[in-house]
C-alpha positions, 0 to 999 in steps of 0.5 A, spaced: 493 649 457 486 647 456 488 642 451 494 638 455 488 638 460 483 635 456 489 630 453 490 628 460 483 627 462 482 623 456 488 618 458 485 617 465 478 616 462 481 611 457 485 608 463 479 607 467 475 604 462 481 599 460 480 596 467 473 594 468 470 588 471 464 584 469 460 580 474 455 573 472 452 568 475 450 561 472 442 562 475 438 567 480 434 561 483 437 555 486 435 550 492 437 550 499 444 548 499 445 548 492 451 551 489 451 558 485 457 559 481 459 567 481 464 569 475 468 575 476 472 577 469 477 583 469 482 585 463 488 588 464 495 589 462 501 583 462 505 587 468 498 589 472 497 585 479 490 583 480 488 581 488 480 578 488 476 577 494 478 572 499 472 572 504 469 566 507 462 570 506 459 574 500 454 577 504 449 572 506 451 567 502 457 562 504 463 561 499 463 554 499 469 553 494 473 558 491 476 556 484 483 557 481 484 563 476 484 562 469 488 566 465 487 568 457 491 572 453 488 577 448 491 582 444 497 583 448 493 583 455 490 578 460 483 577 462 483 574 468 477 569 471 475 568 478 470 563 479 466 562 486 461 557 489 456 560 493 451 556 497 445 558 502 442 554 507 435 558 508 430 559 503 429 567 501 431 572 497 438 575 497 443 580 495 451 578 493 453 585 494 459 589 491 466 586 492 472 589 491 477 587 486 484 590 487 487 592 480 494 595 480 493 601 485 485 601 483 479 598 487 474 596 482 467 594 485 463 588 482 456 588 480 451 586 486 446 581 484 439 578 487 438 570 488 433 566 490 434 560 494 428 555 494 425 550 499 425 543 496 418 541 495 417 534 499 411 530 497 410 525 503 405 520 499 409 519 493 416 520 496 418 514 501 420 515 508 426 511 511 429 511 518 434 516 520 441 512 520 445 512 526 451 516 527 458 513 523 464 513 527 470 515 524 476 511 524 481 513 529 488 514 526 495 515 530 499 521 529 505 519 523 510 520 528 508 514 532 507 510 526 514 512 524 517 510 531 513 503 531 516 502 524 523 504 526 522 499 532 520 494 528 526 494 524 531 494 529 527 488 533 527 484 526 535 486 525 536 484 533 532 477 531 536 476 524 543 477 528 541 472 534 539 467 529 545 468 525 550 468 531 546 462 534 547 458 527 554 460 527 555 457 534 552 450 532 555 450 525 558 443 524 565 443 522 566 442 515 573 439 515 574 432 515 579 429 519 583 423 517 585 422 525 582 424 532 589 427 534 588 432 528 581 434 529 583 435 537 589 439 535 586 444 530 579 445 534 584 447 540 588 451 535 582 455 533 579 455 540 585 459 542 584 464 536 577 466 538 580 469 545 574 467 549 576 467 556 580 474 554 573 477 552 570 474 559 566 468 556 570 463 561 564 458 562 564 457 554 571 457 554 572 451 559 565 448 556 569 447 549 576 445 552 573 440 556 569 437 550 575 437 546 578 432 550 572 428 551 571 428 544 578 426 542 578 420 548 571 417 545 574 417 538 581 415 540 580 410 545 573 408 544 570 410 551 563 414 552 567 420 554 561 425 553 556 421 557 560 420 563 562 424 569 569 426 571 570 420 576 567 416 571 571 418 565 578 417 569 576 410 572 574 408 564 581 411 562 585 407 567 581 400 565 582 402 557 590 403 559 590 396 562 586 393 556 590 396 551 596 396 554 597 403 554 603 406 558 599 412 562 603 416 568 598 417 574 600 425 573 597 425 566 590 422 569 591 427 575 592 433 571 586 431 566 581 430 572 584 437 575 582 441 569 575 437 568 573 439 576 576 446 574 571 446 569 565 443 573 566 449 578 566 454 573 560 451 569 556 449 575 558 453 581 560 460 577 568 459 579 572 464 576 579 462 575 585 466 574 589 468 567 594 464 569 590 458 571 587 458 565 593 458 561 596 452 565 589 448 564 589 449 556 597 446 556 595 440 561 589 438 556 594 439 550 599 435 554 594 430 556 592 429 548 598 428 545 600 423 551 594 419 550 595 419 543 603 416 543 600 411 548 595 408 543 598 402 540 600 403 533 597 397 527 603 397 522 599 393 517 594 396 513 591 392 508 589 396 502 581 394 502 582 397 508 584 404 505 580 404 500 574 402 505 577 408 510 576 413 504 570 411 501 567 412 508 571 419 509 567 421 502 560 419 505 561 423 511 563 429 506 557 428 503 552 428 508 555 434 512 555 438 506 547 435 505 546 438 512 550 445 511 545 445 505 539 444 509 541 448 515 543 454 510 536 453 507 532 453 513 536 459 516 534 463 509 527 461 509 526 464 516 531 470 514 527 472 509 520 470 512 522 475 518 523 480 514 517 480 509 513 479 515 516 485 519 516 489 512 508 488 512 507 490 519 512 496 518 507 498 511 501 496 516 503 501 521 505 507 517 501 506 511 495 502 513 492 495 512 489 497 505 496 499 502 498 492 504 493 489 501 492 492 495 500 492 493 501 485 496 494 481 495 492 485 489 485 490 488 480 488 483 480 496 481 487 497 482 488 492 477 483 495 472 486 502 473 493 500 472 491 495 466 491 496 459 485 501 457 481 500 450 479 506 446 472 503 442 466 506 439 459 504 442 452 505 439 449 509 433 451 514 433 457 512 435 460 514 442 468 514 442 470 512 449 476 509 453 475 503 458 479 498 462 475 493 459 471 492 452 464 493 453 459 486 451 453 488 447 446 486 451 440 485 448 435 489 452 429 490 447 426 484 450 425 487 457 422 494 454 414 495 454 411 494 447 408 501 447 416 503 448 419 499 443 414 501 438 417 509 438 424 506 437 427 505 431 434 502 433 437 501 440 444 498 442 446 497 450 454 495 452 456 493 459 462 491 463 460 489 470 453 489 474 449 493 479 453 489 485 460 489 482 465 494 485 465 497 478 460 497 472 459 501 466 454 501 461 452 505 454 446 506 451 444 509 445 437 509 441 434 512 435 427 514 435 422 513 429 419 520 429 423 526 432 421 526 439 423 531 445 426 528 450 426 531 457 433 529 460 432 530 467 425 525 466 430 521 463 434 521 469 429 519 474 427 514 469 434 511 471 433 511 478 427 507 478 430 502 474 436 502 479 430 501 484 427 495 481 434 492 480 434 492 489 437 499 490 435 502 496 435 509 500 437 513 493 439 520 494 442 524 488 442 531 485 442 533 477 446 537 474 449 539 467 455 535 463 459 538 458 464 533 454 471 536 452 468 537 445 463 542 447 457 537 447 452 539 453 447 533 456 444 532 463 448 529 469 445 525 475 449 523 481 448 520 488 448 514 492 444 508 494 445 501 498 444 494 496 444 488 498 449 482 495 445 476 495 451 472 496 454 475 502 447 478 505 451 484 506 449 491 504 454 495 500 454 503 499 454 505 491 456 511 488 453 512 481 453 517 475 449 517 470 450 522 463 444 522 458 445 527 452 439 528 446 444 528 439 441 526 432 434 525 434 435 520 439 438 519 446 445 516 448 446 515 456 452 513 460 451 510 467 457 508 472 456 505 478 462 504 483 463 502 491 462 509 494 469 507 498 473 505 493 478 510 491 481 506 484 474 506 482 473 514 482 480 514 478 477 509 473 470 514 473 474 520 471 478 517 467 472 515 462 468 521 463 474 525 460 474 521 454 467 521 452 467 523 444 461 523 440 461 521 432 456 525 429 451 521 424 452 522 417 445 521 415 
């Protein structure tokens, strides 16, 4: 029994020790507001569930960032790594308390840690003081629902406009058929008018307008009197005179019927009269009978010279070409208007839903967006070589002449390559140097020297911080990053820039990468991230 109990205790002890938690922190001393990186590790079986703390505060320290859990598989088990970014904004010594980690059904505790938060020493004699900047107002943005509603209404409006233009074009479209005689034209137009069923659909005014226009056009073309510009009484009087002059046999009844229809049309168009259905049908028959009677009354020319036939055919062909040309021009104009309206409406829609920057970047173009989407180049620069991927090839720059003689005397070899300038939307430069003798370099001091160079080139209000940087292959260096403002001498405007300077001390020399970009340029940030992820060192084989 004692042996069984001993084995049970031993198994429990092994299980307990198998589930352990280790706690570490990157530094125990930091400045106010600077980030402490707290790391909690635990090793568990693959089937065990682990729950890490989710509090917004660990004791007096604020959790400003909670990283994703990293998982490493080791000998059939999982090592889970959870990182937190902590900060404190008052100076003093603080204790990070023990934190509860739920491993399966067991609650394990992390180690408590002491950290010191130090004040930032400010020497007002050395550090320039600047005026406090005014509060910048954030851009107000409407709800996305209203943007979609606006876009939908805009599309409906554009559709209605296009429909209106097309209908107007159809109403005013020139009749493409070239008729041989006025009577053939009038007969066909009357048949087409009847097929459209305008008065049956309520368009009585439009029906009477087209009906009388057909009659007037026929009279003007066949009898050669100004029927389109004449009033009703003037037209009837002109027909009487023309019938006498051309010896046309026209009964008074025909002229009276035509006059009644024309007066009825005037009442419909100008007095909003509404004739009955049978009256409309009768008026149409009267117009047909009038046109046929007038055509039969016109004296026929029996002899037609062959030359006249040829001339008439040539004239018809000319008319056909002219009308076809007008049709092409009309179609081009209408198509151009429709395309412009659609493009303009589409642009307004995307401006309303996605913003002006989206339309500007994709329609007009954006310099750094073109760099992101262009073909990138992977090259090696300097000695020892830095292999890096950039959107453009970096050009060699001679900076030896700008160095003081004392500094140049210590340098064995120096090479600099760059693209862009301090005032460009985006710029990148790489410098490598070898010292003649072994020299210990303070990387933080080198970063401060770089900022002084920025300042000498016109940078103002430089605000920054420093940290560590590690390449994908594990080479460590120092990183300086922050913002500054610079005045563009061309447009006299001040621009806010963001800088990153990475410095390494490898193979008895110094290697530096500077990246400067417009602070509000999202595409430049993508370029910067891609460049820094590609950094590789070629070891000196000497």
